[in-house]
C-alpha positions in Angstrom: 1.1 11.5 -1.8 1.7 12.5 1.8 -1.3 14.4 2.0 -1.8 16.1 5.5 1.1 13.9 7.1 3.2 15.8 9.4 4.9 12.9 11.3 5.8 9.2 10.5 3.0 8.1 12.4 0.6 9.6 10.1 1.8 7.5 7.3 0.6 4.4 9.2 0.4 1.5 9.0 3.7 0.1 8.3 3.2 -2.8 5.9 6.7 -4.0 5.7 10.1 -2.9 3.6 9.7 0.7 4.0 6.2 0.5 2.5 3.3 2.6 4.3 -0.2 2.8 4.4 -0.1 6.3 3.0 2.0 5.1 -0.1 -0.6 2.0 -1.0 -3.7 4.2 -0.4 -1.9 6.7 -3.0 -0.9 3.8 -5.4 -4.4 2.4 -5.2 -6.4 5.9 -5.5 -3.8 7.8 -8.3 -2.1 5.0 -10.0 -4.7 2.4 -10.0 -3.0 -0.2 -8.2 -5.4 -3.3 -7.7 -3.3 -6.1 -6.3 -0.1 -6.7 -4.4 1.7 -7.4 -7.3 0.9 -4.0 -8.6 2.3 -2.6 -5.6 5.4 -4.8 -4.9 6.6 -5.5 -8.6 4.9 -3.0 -11.1 5.3 0.2 -9.1 8.1 -0.6 -6.9 10.7 -3.4 -6.5 9.6 -4.0 -2.9 8.8 -7.5 -3.7 12.3 -8.4 -3.4 12.3 -7.4 0.4 8.9 -8.2 1.5 8.4 -11.5 3.4 5.1 -13.8 2.8 3.6 -12.7 6.1 4.2 -8.8 5.1 2.7 -9.5 1.5 -0.6 -11.1 3.5 -0.5 -7.9 5.6 -0.6 -5.8 2.3 -3.3 -8.0 0.7 -5.6 -7.4 3.8 -4.9 -3.9 4.0 -5.9 -3.3 0.1 -8.9 -5.6 0.6 -9.9 -3.2 3.3 -9.2 -0.1 1.2 -11.4 -1.6 -1.4 -14.3 -2.1 1.0 -13.8 1.7 1.8 -14.1 2.5 -1.9 -10.4 3.8 -2.3 -9.4 1.5 -5.2 -10.5 2.5 -8.8 -13.6 1.1 -10.4 
């Protein structure tokens, strides 16, 4: 999951509740997460600690990843 990351900054962006971009990319690419609920509730329980604003940031990040071809078809 960490790939080439060598320091915390390599995991960015930070998406709230200890969730990193690296983790979301992994979940989308390897575990077929397609929505915020997939990440926040089905593959973790981070939905318990994520604010509505952080959820929006996650949604925008995931939408951007789909545009880059990171999500499964």
